[in-house]
C-alpha positions, 0 to 999 in steps of 0.5 A, spaced: 500 500 500 501 506 498 502 512 503 496 517 501 490 521 504 484 521 500 487 519 495 493 524 493 500 522 494 504 526 498 503 533 498 501 536 491 506 533 487 501 530 482 501 523 484 496 519 485 492 511 488 486 507 486 484 501 487 488 496 491 494 499 492 491 505 496 487 501 500 490 493 500 487 486 498 479 488 499 474 490 495 470 489 490 467 493 483 463 498 487 468 499 493 474 500 487 468 505 483 468 509 490 475 509 491 476 512 483 472 517 486 475 519 492 482 519 488 480 523 482 476 528 488 483 530 490 487 530 483 481 535 480 482 540 486 490 539 484 488 539 477 489 548 475 495 548 480 498 541 475 497 545 469 502 549 470 508 545 472 513 543 467 512 534 464 517 530 465 513 524 461 519 519 463 520 521 471 517 516 475 520 511 470 528 514 472 526 516 480 524 507 479 530 506 476 535 510 480 532 506 485 535 499 482 526 498 481 525 495 474 518 498 471 515 495 466 511 499 461 505 499 457 509 495 450 511 490 457 503 490 460 502 488 450 507 482 451 503 479 458 496 480 454 499 476 449 502 471 452 495 470 457 492 469 449 496 465 446 497 460 453 488 461 453 487 458 446 492 453 447 485 452 451 480 454 447 480 460 453 478 467 451 486 468 457 490 464 461 492 468 466 498 469 468 499 469 476 505 469 480 511 474 479 516 470 476 511 469 471 509 475 469 516 478 469 520 473 465 515 474 459 517 482 460 524 480 460 524 475 454 519 480 450 525 485 451 530 480 449 526 480 443 528 483 436 522 486 435 522 489 441 523 495 438 518 496 434 513 494 438 515 499 443 515 504 439 507 503 436 506 502 443 507 509 445 503 513 447 
């Protein structure tokens, strides 16, 4: 869990949390909705001040890397989604979820090592 005040992480730094990372492994869809509304209320209250700040799109990832962590990105998520779909198709299901951190990260590592990874990452960028 992340320390927060009604979804706002820190003191006006533009970081927010919602869902399980905000409250722990509890709740259902309705709980998530109420949690998201609370966080969004904070974000909207902060929006005028945030709009005037310079934005560093890689800032969070850079901070995580400086701390020795290896964050995953949208291209990594797409790789995980594709692997889950392939595993599910083999069992005539839409998807077979990868449920361990080891399986998730090994999928990411293998994908990053593939020759097509750079092209996939570039096409996945918003």
